[in-house]
C-alpha positions in Angstrom: -175.7 -4.8 -35.5 -175.4 -1.3 -35.4 -176.5 0.8 -32.8 -179.4 2.3 -34.7 -181.1 -0.8 -35.1 -180.7 -1.9 -31.2 -183.7 -2.7 -29.7 -184.2 0.2 -26.6 -184.0 -0.8 -23.0 -186.5 -0.9 -20.8 -185.8 2.6 -19.1 -185.6 3.7 -23.1 -189.2 2.6 -23.6 -190.6 3.7 -20.2 -189.6 7.6 -21.5 -191.0 6.7 -24.8 -194.2 6.0 -23.1 -194.0 9.3 -21.3 -193.2 11.4 -24.5 -196.0 9.9 -26.6 -198.4 10.5 -23.8 -197.3 14.2 -23.4 -197.8 14.7 -26.9 -201.0 12.9 -26.7 -202.2 15.0 -23.9 -201.0 18.2 -26.0 -202.7 17.1 -29.1 -206.1 15.8 -27.3 -205.2 12.6 -27.1 -205.5 10.2 -24.1 -204.7 12.2 -21.0 -201.5 10.9 -18.8 -202.9 9.3 -15.8 -203.0 11.7 -12.4 -204.1 10.4 -9.3 -206.8 12.3 -7.7 -205.6 14.7 -4.7 -207.6 14.2 -1.7 -209.7 16.3 0.0 -210.5 16.6 3.7 -213.9 17.5 4.7 -214.3 21.0 5.5 -216.5 22.5 8.4 -219.5 21.1 8.9 -222.9 22.9 8.2 -224.1 25.6 10.3 -227.5 26.2 12.4 -227.9 22.6 13.1 -228.8 21.1 10.1 -227.4 18.3 8.1 -225.3 17.4 5.1 -227.2 14.7 2.7 -225.4 13.4 -0.2 -225.9 10.7 -2.9 -228.6 10.0 -5.7 -231.1 7.8 -3.8 -230.7 9.7 -0.4 -231.3 13.3 -2.2 -233.9 11.9 -4.3 -235.8 10.3 -1.0 -235.2 13.9 0.6 -237.3 15.6 -2.3 -240.2 13.5 -2.7 -240.8 13.6 1.7 -243.0 16.3 2.5 -241.9 15.9 6.1 -238.0 17.0 5.1 -237.0 20.6 5.0 -234.4 21.2 2.6 -232.0 24.2 2.7 -230.0 24.6 -0.1 -228.8 22.4 -3.0 -225.3 21.7 -4.6 -225.4 19.7 -7.7 -223.7 18.8 -11.0 -225.2 18.7 -14.5 -225.3 15.2 -15.1 -226.6 14.4 -11.4 -229.6 17.2 -12.4 -230.1 15.0 -14.9 -230.5 11.5 -13.3 -232.4 13.5 -10.1 -235.2 14.1 -13.7 -235.0 17.8 -12.6 -236.1 20.0 -15.6 -235.7 23.3 -14.1 -233.3 23.7 -11.4 -234.7 27.2 -10.8 -238.2 26.2 -9.8 -237.2 24.3 -6.6 -238.4 25.7 -3.3 -234.8 26.4 -1.9 -231.5 27.8 -3.1 -229.9 24.9 -5.7 -226.3 25.5 -7.3 -224.9 23.8 -10.0 -221.3 23.3 -9.5 -218.6 20.6 -10.1 -217.8 17.8 -8.5 -214.6 18.9 -6.6 -216.7 21.4 -5.1 -218.7 19.0 -3.2 -215.8 17.3 -2.3 -214.7 20.6 -0.4 -217.2 19.8 1.9 -218.1 16.2 1.8 -214.2 14.9 1.5 -213.0 13.1 -1.4 -213.8 10.0 0.3 -217.5 10.4 0.6 -219.4 9.1 -2.4 -221.9 11.6 -3.4 -222.5 11.0 -6.6 -222.3 15.1 -7.8 -225.3 15.8 -5.3 -225.1 17.4 -1.6 -228.3 19.4 0.2 -228.2 20.9 3.5 -231.4 20.5 5.5 -233.1 20.3 9.0 -232.7 16.9 10.6 -235.8 15.0 10.9 -237.5 15.0 14.4 -237.6 11.6 16.4 -241.1 10.9 17.8 -242.1 9.5 21.1 -242.9 5.8 21.4 -246.6 6.8 22.7 -246.8 7.8 18.3 -246.2 4.1 17.4 -249.0 3.2 15.3 -250.5 -0.1 14.7 -247.4 -1.9 12.8 -246.7 -5.4 13.4 -243.3 -5.3 13.9 -240.6 -2.7 14.7 -236.8 -2.5 15.5 -235.0 -1.7 18.5 -231.7 -1.0 18.7 -229.5 -1.3 22.1 -226.6 1.4 21.8 -225.5 0.5 18.2 -223.4 3.5 17.5 -221.9 2.7 14.1 -223.6 5.2 11.4 -222.9 2.4 8.7 -224.5 -0.6 11.0 -227.3 1.6 11.6 -228.0 3.2 8.4 -227.7 -0.5 6.9 -230.2 -1.4 9.6 -232.7 1.5 8.2 -232.9 0.4 4.6 -233.2 -3.7 5.3 -236.5 -2.6 8.3 -237.7 -0.4 5.5 -237.5 -3.3 2.9 -239.2 -5.7 5.2 -242.0 -3.3 6.2 -240.7 -2.3 9.8 -242.9 0.1 11.1 -240.4 2.2 13.5 -236.7 2.1 14.4 -236.5 2.8 18.3 -233.1 3.8 19.3 -231.8 5.5 22.8 -231.3 9.3 23.1 -228.0 8.8 24.0 -225.3 6.4 22.7 -227.0 6.3 19.4 -225.9 8.3 16.2 -227.5 11.3 14.9 -228.8 11.8 11.3 -225.8 12.6 9.4 -224.3 12.3 6.1 -222.5 8.8 6.2 -225.8 7.2 7.7 -228.3 8.4 5.5 -226.0 7.5 2.6 -225.9 4.1 4.1 -229.6 4.1 4.6 -229.8 4.7 0.7 -233.3 6.8 1.2 -234.6 4.6 3.7 -234.3 7.6 6.4 -237.1 9.4 4.8 -239.4 5.9 4.9 -239.7 4.9 8.1 -240.1 6.2 11.9 -237.8 7.3 14.4 -238.4 7.0 17.7 -236.4 8.1 20.6 -236.7 7.1 24.1 -234.9 7.9 27.5 -234.8 4.4 29.3 -235.1 1.6 26.8 -235.9 -1.1 29.7 -238.8 1.4 30.5 -240.1 2.0 26.4 -239.3 -2.6 26.1 -242.7 -2.4 28.9 -244.4 -0.1 27.1 -244.3 -2.0 24.2 -245.2 -5.8 26.1 -248.0 -3.6 27.0 -249.0 -2.6 23.3 -248.9 -6.5 22.5 -245.5 -6.7 21.5 -243.5 -9.9 21.7 -239.9 -8.7 22.4 -236.8 -11.0 21.2 -233.2 -10.1 22.0 -230.7 -11.4 19.5 -228.3 -13.2 21.1 -225.5 -15.6 19.3 -225.6 -17.5 22.8 -229.7 -17.5 23.3 -231.3 -20.5 24.1 -233.4 -21.3 21.4 -233.7 -20.7 18.0 -235.3 -17.3 16.7 -237.8 -18.9 14.7 -239.2 -21.0 17.4 -239.6 -18.4 19.8 -242.0 -16.3 17.7 -245.6 -15.7 19.2 -248.5 -13.4 19.1 -249.0 -10.7 16.2 -246.9 -8.0 17.0 -243.0 -8.6 17.4 -239.9 -6.0 18.1 -236.4 -7.4 17.3 -233.8 -5.8 19.8 -230.3 -5.7 18.8 -227.3 -4.8 21.2 -224.2 -3.1 19.7 -221.5 -4.9 18.0 -218.9 -6.8 20.1 -220.7 -5.9 23.5 -224.4 -7.1 22.3 -227.4 -6.7 24.4 -226.8 -5.1 27.7 -228.0 -6.8 31.2 -230.7 -5.0 31.5 -232.0 -5.6 28.0 -231.6 -9.0 28.3 -233.1 -9.3 31.7 -236.5 -7.4 30.3 -237.0 -9.1 26.8 -239.6 -11.4 26.4 -236.9 -14.0 24.9 -233.6 -14.2 23.8 -233.0 -16.3 20.4 -230.0 -16.5 18.6 -229.7 -17.4 14.6 -229.1 -20.4 13.5 -225.9 -20.6 11.5 -224.2 -23.9 11.1 -221.1 -22.8 9.7 -217.8 -22.4 11.0 -218.0 -18.6 11.7 -221.3 -18.3 14.4 -222.3 -14.3 14.6 -222.7 -11.9 12.1 -222.4 -8.0 11.6 -225.3 -6.2 13.6 -226.6 -5.1 10.0 -226.7 -8.5 8.8 -228.4 -10.2 11.3 -230.7 -7.6 11.4 -231.8 -8.1 8.0 -231.8 -12.0 8.6 -234.1 -11.6 11.8 -236.4 -9.2 9.7 -236.7 -11.6 6.6 -237.6 -14.6 9.2 -239.9 -12.6 11.0 -241.7 -11.0 8.1 -242.2 -14.8 7.1 -244.0 -15.8 10.4 -246.2 -12.9 10.6 -247.0 -12.7 6.7 
C-alpha cells in the first residue's frame, strides 16, 4: 500500500481538525471553541449604592415603588426579556451595553443575564412597624448571603410578613443576596433589631409563639404549634441558635427526618418549616 492510501495517524487527524476549524471560521462557518476568559469583579458602587443583577431581581426592583434606582446597564436581549420597549422612557439613566461590559463590574462568575442596576438599598424597618401578619421569620446571625437570599424567597412564597435580623452579624443587601432571593427582596419587610432576645420578648407581647429550630429539639415541629401567630427562629449554619436565643424562645423543635441525614442546610430547613407552619395557620 502506498503512502498516499495509508490512513492518517491520530496526530495527523488532530491537525486536520484544526485546519478545518480554521477554514470554517474564516469562511463564516462554525467558529473554533475558545474558553471565555475569567473576569474579576470591578470596584464596588459609590455613594452607598448597591448593584443588583439578574432578570427576576431587576424586574422586581423596577416594579417596587419603594426602590430608588439610579442607573441601568442592559443588553438588547435582556431589554426585550424585561419587556421594556423604550429605554429612553425610564426615569433613570439606562445604557445599552454588551454582556462583557457588565462582567467588568460583577465579575464573569456572576449570572447577571444581561442586566444590572445601581440603586439605593431598601431601608430596614423597626419592629414596631410589624403589621398584622401571623407568620414571621427570625434569623439568629445567619450570615451567608446565599442562604439569606434563599430564605427570603421561601418566606415570600409561603406568605411570611417579615424577615427579622440583627443589625450586626447579618449580611447587608447585595447583588449576591438579591440574586439568590430572585426578586423576593422587594416583596417582604426587612426588620432590623439590635437585641434579638428583647425582640423575641416583644413578639411574645404581640401574641406570637416563637419556635426555635434545633436538630436536637425535644419535640417535632408540628407538635409544638399553638395560637394563631408564629415566629420561626433559625440559627446560623453550624453554630445553630445562640444560648440566649434558646432560653428566650417559646419552644425548641426539630424537623422529623427519618433518613440517614439528620440535618438540613438552613435555607432548606426554613422552607420545610414554613410549609408546615403555613398548613397549620391556614
